[in-house]
C-alpha positions, 0 to 999 in steps of 0.5 A: 690878577688873583681871583681872591681879589674879587672879594673883600680882604678876609683876615679870618681866612688868611692869617692861619694859613699864611702862619703855617706857610712861614713856619714851614718855610723854616725862615723864623730860624736863623740858619735857614735865612737866605743870603750870605748874613753874618751880622746877628740881631737877637731878641728874647721874648719876655717870657709869658706865664705858662698858665696864663693867656694872651692880654693887651699887654702881651699883644703890644709887647709882642707887636712892638718886638716883632716889628723890629725883629721882621725889620732886621730880618728884612735888613739882611740880619742873621735874626733870632728871636727867642720863644719861651715861657716862664713857669710863674712858680707861685701863681701856678702853684696857687692856681692848683692848691685852690683847685685841689681845695675846691675840688677834694677838700685837701690841701698840698700836706695832704697829698705831699710834695711829690704829688703836688709838684706832678699835679703842677707840672701836668697843669702847666703843661696843659695850659702851655699850648694855649699861650703859644697858640696865642702868640702865633696868632699875634704873628710873632715870628719867633724861631720855635726850634729854640723854645725855652722853658724856665723849668725844662732841663737845660735851664735846671742845669743853668740854674744849678750852675749860676747858684754854685758859682755866685756861692763859691764867689761868697755871693749866696748866703743862708742867713737870718734877716728881715723878710717879707712874709706872706702869711696867706701863701705861707712864703717870702716874696721880694720887695718887687712883688708887693703891692702897696694899697692905700688904706685908711687907718688911725695913728695912735700916740702912746705915752712911753715914758718921758717920750710919745711915739706914733704907731699904726701897729700897737699889736707889734709893741709888746717886744719894744724895750728901746726908743729911738731918737735922732742925735741932732734931735734937740727936743732930745738932747738931755737923753744920753745914747744908752740911757736906760729908763723905767716905765709903764708899758702894755703888760706892765713896768719894763726898763727901756734904753735910749739909742741914738740913730741918725736914720730916724725921721725927726718930722714923723710923728714926734721924731721918737720911735720905738723898734720892733727888730723882728716885724719891720725892715728899718727897725731891723737895720738899726738892731743890726747896727746897735747889736739888739736882739730880735724877738718875734712878736707875730707868727707866720699865720699872723697870730700874736705869740705868747709875749703879747700875754692874754692876746696871744693867739689872736689875729692881728685885726682882733687884737689890734682894738683890744690893745689899743683899749687897754693901753687907753685904760692905763692912760697910755693913749696921748691922742688918735688921729686919721692916717693914710698910709700905703699898706704892703700886700702880696701880689698874688694872695692879697695878704697884708704882708707881715716882715719876719725875721727868718733863715732865708738863702740871699744873694749878697749885693754888696760883697766884693768878688773879683771878675773873671772877665769883662767886656762892660766898658768901665770895669777890667777883667779881674777887677774887684766890684760888688754886684751893686757896682757891676749893675751900675757900671753897665748902664752908666757906661754904655754897655746897655744903652738906656736912652729913656732918661726917666727910666735910666734914673730909676734904674740907678735910684733902685740900685742905690736903695738896693737890699741883699735879695731874698731868693728862697721861696717856702713852696714846692714848685719851681727850681728847688735850692741846690743845696744838700745837708748831711749833719754839718756837711753842706753840698752845693750845686749837684746831688752828693753820693752818698746816704742821708744826704737832704735837699733843701726844702725851699725853691728858688725865686722864679726871677732868679732863673728868668734872670738868666734868660738872655743867655741860658736860651742860648745854651749856657753853661756850655759855651755854645755856637748860639752863645757865641753868636748871639750874645749880648742880645740886641734889644729888649723891651719890657714894661716899665713895671719890670725894670726892678723885677727883670731888667736889673737882675739880668744885668746882674746875672749876666754881668757876673757870669758872663762879664757881658750885658744881657742886651745892647738896647733897653726900651721900657714900654708903658702899660695898655690901659682902657680908652679912659686911661684906667687900669683893666680890672674885673671890678671895673668890668673894662677887660678886652680879650685881645683874641676877640679883637683878632677875630672881629678885626684881624691880627694886622688891625690889632697891631696897628691899633696898638702900635700907631700913636703909642710913644714907647715908654707911655701908657697906652689907650686902648680904643677898639674903634682904632682898632676898627679904623685899622680893619678898613686900612687892611681893606684899603690896602687890599683894594690899592693891590686890586687896582694896581694888579688890574692895571699892570702887567708883568713888564710893569714890575721889571722894566726900570725904564726912565718915567716921565718928569711928572712922575718923578716927585711921586717916587722921590716922595715914597724914597723919602718916606722909606728913608725916614721909615727906616730911621724911625725903625733903627731908633725903635720909634716904631709908633712914628713909623707906623703912623707915617705909613698909614698917612701915606698909603691912604692919603698919598698913594689911595686918595691922590695917586691912585685917583690920579692914575685912573685918568692916565691909564684911561688916556690916549698916552701910551708912554704916560700908561707904561710909566704909570704903571711901573710907578704903581707896581714900585709904590705897591711893592715898596709899601707892602716891604715898609709895612710888613713889620706892622701888618705882616699877614695881609701885606705877605697875601698880597705879596704872594700875588705879585707878577714877579717878586724878589724872594718866596716870602715877603718876610725875608725880601730885601728891606727898601734901600734909597741912596 
């Protein structure tokens, strides 16, 4: 028996050594796997931010996906798990700009675009090794030879190619539309990057001629020259569509026009509303339908423009009470009441979003195009279809299996309400929009030759590049062997918060560019919360560093603590005591191995002689567990598989079989001893294989000490197959 078993299991002295050995073996790369492997199984890692650090969400996601990947690798599949990181352009540039302001008292405009981008790239590169080393510490068996970064040269080419193909198909256009403007970050952001905060405000009921309108934003009302009511609202039946009325307003008398539109919510306020087309998405769409002008009232910095008269140049927070006071003085405030509502804020800067009509680049989700080729059931090659229809069909017809009905319904709801996707951002770090202008000329895709061409100053939404992730990481737009072999990928399991941000957009991009689904199955997982079910936050002081957990208890214990009892799709309550318990479990497994190795010999591990009848039930029980664990893993029920193994190893193998074995091995019956030794060897070998996807380090360390092995590493040993 190996001398190491005389001491307790030491994860700190084991895990780095084991991981280095796995990397050296080359087995993370499917091209190097032993045996004749033809069936592929591929996964792309949801790329963590290059400037981030490992958090418990990453730790859970990595553990879940690695368990699936290791299971499929041991089952003999040609298994590829692709690593990568995301530039997280807005967040990364914001970090560098804050440092620039703090350390040098300068803004990005002081140092210029080229210098800022150089500094951001340098900062990102310095942070890259940190997050990658942390992912390694979780035991993630990623093929590092295929590592990808959203801003590397190959992904740059993929982005430019995708942009041009979509532009040529009429799916990307430049136009003036309402967007979410972050006045602090000075950029647009998507609907899905908004954080809604519940706030207490005042709802003002204002007299608008014969109407009373309700608003929480009186500062936007200077340009309101239209009052909109529902065509079926009996309260306003006497007013005709297009009728003009004279009334007193903030800055004096105005002429207003009555508009009837079915979009109006008759239950909100008085059922009548004025519209501000330049500062509200619903108002903008009403204005588009009725051909109304869109006059800006608030500028890009959240200050009122000259249309606001005496309030021009004031910030919204300062202007609002003064405007209300003026309305009161004019007798135009009918009443005021407390108002609880959700306020849109920018995820990265915390600023209140100020909708603005701006000239931006958009993906048109309702424009029909001809699909060149399709492997998506229900969508024929050559069919005319829109991106919204394509995204729906991919899930509706099963090209993407989305077994969780709640998330499936949420996905369809998101598609049904999807507006054109604004893909331009007013920052400097990221994929610069591949469009050049020279007077009235425009070039798209690649930089044109000749002089006086100027590239569009904006960059693309980071989700545009990451939406290509399943196939850009496999070499697209080249027709590579990897792309042919591994796409569509087999499995994707991101958090539910990025179902619209990433999952839906990957389906959009793969559907258009390849006529394929990006993955065959998507299982949405929940968020990791503290033991009381609260989100982790600095203000609560409940943050937990997963690396500290690994240092204290080992990666195997953390993986089990995150996976066991965590039904996929549900939020996870993290409990350090649970992780501590699985450190004891790793020690229990180590002690089981010591007992078995002390009491068996080489013949015990190779002799397949018939067992005595009393030992058959134990082997049959082990085989039943192996079958059920395999079924759970095939159905991505990792939490059930891990829990079943824990109970079997601790309560059946350790508490019952080993305790009983002590008497048999000390008894006089040599045949019973021989059979029991074989049984113990069989059970330990089988348990190590079944546990390996969940606890890769301790199982590999034990496996390396077995008298006989069926592979040089447990990670490529054959999975137990029971007839």
